[in-house]
N, C-alpha and C positions, 0 to 999 in steps of 0.2 A: 509532622516531622517526617523526614525521609529515612527509612530504615536501611541499614547496611545490606540487608537481604534484597531489598528493592534494587540497589545499585549492582549487586552481584549477580542480578538475574538478566542483566543487559549484556548480550554477546560482545559488544565492543569493549566492555570493562571487565572482561573475564580475566582472571589471574592477576589483576591488579592489587597491589598490596592493600589490604583492608584499612590499615592506618592512613595511608594516602587517600583513599576514597573519603573517609570520614573527615579529613581536614578539608574537603572541598565544601567550605562553608557558605559559598555563595549559591549553593543549589537551591532552587526554588520549585515548588511543586503548583501546578496549575489543574484545574478540573473543568472539563468541557462536557455539556450535554450534547445528544445528537443534534447534527445541523450547526452546531456553533462553529465560527470561523476561528481556527488555531493560528494560522498564519495568511497574511494577505498579499497578494500579488503586488510588487512595486515597493514594499517595505524594506527598510534596510535592516541587515542582520545583526543582531547584537549578543545572540545566545546560540549555543548548541543544544539540540532538543533530543529527548529521549521519550518514547512512549512505553509507559509502564504497563497500563492495561487499557483495553479498548481496541478501536479500530479507527483510521483515519483514511481519507481519500484525497489524493492530489488532484487538483482541479485547475483547468486553464479554460480560456475563452476561445471559441472558435470564430471563424471570419464572420459568420452570421449572428454573433453575440450570444450563442448558447453556451452554456457551461458544459465542458467535456472532462470526464474522469480519466486521468492518464493511468494511475495505478493506486492500488491499497497499501497502507502502512500498517503492519501488524505489531502487536505487543513485542517489546524487546528492541524495536528498531530505532535506529538514530535517524534524525532528519533535520533539514535546515542547514546542513554543514556545506553545501555548495556556495551559498551566498556568503556564508560565514568566512570562506577561504578566498574567494575572489573578490569579495568587497563590492559585489554589485547588488543592485535591488533584486529582491526575490523574483524568480521567474514565473511563479505559479502560486496558488492559494492552497491550503490544506483545510479541510473541513472535517469535523468528527461525524462518523457514521454510526458510533455508538458512545454511550457515556465512557469517557476516557480520562486517564490521569497522565500528565505529562510532566516531566522535570526539566529544567533549563539550567545550563551551566553557562556563566558569563564568558564572553569572548577571550578575555585574557586568561582566565583559568584553563579554558579549552585549549588555547594554543600552548600554554605550559604543559598541560597533560601530553599533548602530541610530542613535545621536545623530550619530556621525562620518560615517556613510554613509546618508543618508535613503533612497537607492534600495534599499537591504537591507530596510527596513521596508516599502517599496512591494512589493518582491518577496514579503514575508512576507504581505502582505494578499492577494496572488494565492493564496498557498499556503492561507490560510484559507478562500478562497472554494472552493477544490478540495475541502478537508476537508468542508465544508458539503455540497457537491455529491455527494461520495462517500457521506456518511453518509445523505443523504436517498435516494440511489440504493439504499442497503443496507436501509433502512427500508421502502422500496417494495417491494423483492424479498421481504422477510420477512412482507409483508402478503399475499402471494400464498397461497392456500389448497392449491394442489397442490405437492409437493415437486419433481416433475419441471418444472414450469414455472419454480420458483425457480432450479434449475441451469441452465435455458436463459436466463433473465434474466441471470444473473451472467456467462455467457459472452458473451452479447449486449453487455453493458456493458464486457467486457475487449477485444472485438474492435477492431482499429484498421487502418487501411491502412499498409503498409510502404513503403519507398521505390521499390519496384517497382510499388506501386499494388494489391498483393494484400492482401486483408483477412485478417489474422492475428491470433492471440494469440501473441506471440513468446516469452514466458516462461510457458509454461501451468503454472498452480499445480497441485499434487499433488492428487489425488482427495480425501485426507483434508482439505486445505486448503479445497476447494471444498465439501465436506460441512460444514465449520464455517460457511462463508460463507452456505450455503443452510439452516442448522438442519436438516440431514438425515443420512442415512447414508452411509457410503462405498459401499455397495452400490447405493444409488439413483443416486448420481452416475455410477457405472460403467455402470448400465442406461441412463442418459440419454445418455452419449456413445457407447455402443454404438449406440443408436437413430440418433443423428445420423450415425454413421460408415456404417451400413447403408443410410441414405436418401441417402448421397453429399452430405450438408449440410456435413460436415467431413471433414478428413483429416489424420491424425496424422504429424507429420515431426519425430522425436526429442522435444525439449521444446517444439516450435512446433506450435500447431494451426492449420492453413489452413481458413478458412471459405469454402467453394465457393459456398454458397448463403445469403449473409446474410438475405436476404428471408425465407427459409423459417425461420431461426433466430428472427428477430423474430416471425414468426408463432407458431411454438411456445412463445415466452415468454409468449404471452397465456394467461391462465387458462382461457379458453373453449376454447382449442385443445389443451391438454395435460392429461394426467391421469396 
């Protein structure tokens, strides 16, 4: 059973009346193991989806038939809404990169939610802007000619200051996930991270990567500086 606290943890549903949320009786929960397909490209959208826990990766296929990771979906995020609204087949697939819990809201109830709470639609527009930004970043990375620079660019896009002001990647993707995002091999990712570590640019801390020299990482992300 989906708890009220689960629903209230989702930013899109913040401040929505608790009684209203609990009346969304058609909410369903799905659980996925790592590498399981959550959504498949070309499917018809029938639900609005929320990630409660875990992590997902949006994946498309390149011209040479390889899987390319466009961006990651973190806990609390909404996804699958583009195809829900424009009624077109899904434009990409979504794969679990960790054990994940997903809840699904049927299309009729999702549309009703948008009309009943316009603030939800406003937040959804912000999500759309984020998707466009992430996709543009992914396309820009893939246009770089050197595999190493693509890895550096992805790490630069992922780094953020934490509450203590330290620049980190708090939930560092696995090397295979980075390889998919950079359209390269896992070995190339491993060499790139080893180079950054040896130069003191980054420091590993369990699943977190501490960026000690962000300016150096940004410089390496430039095609002309990396090979």
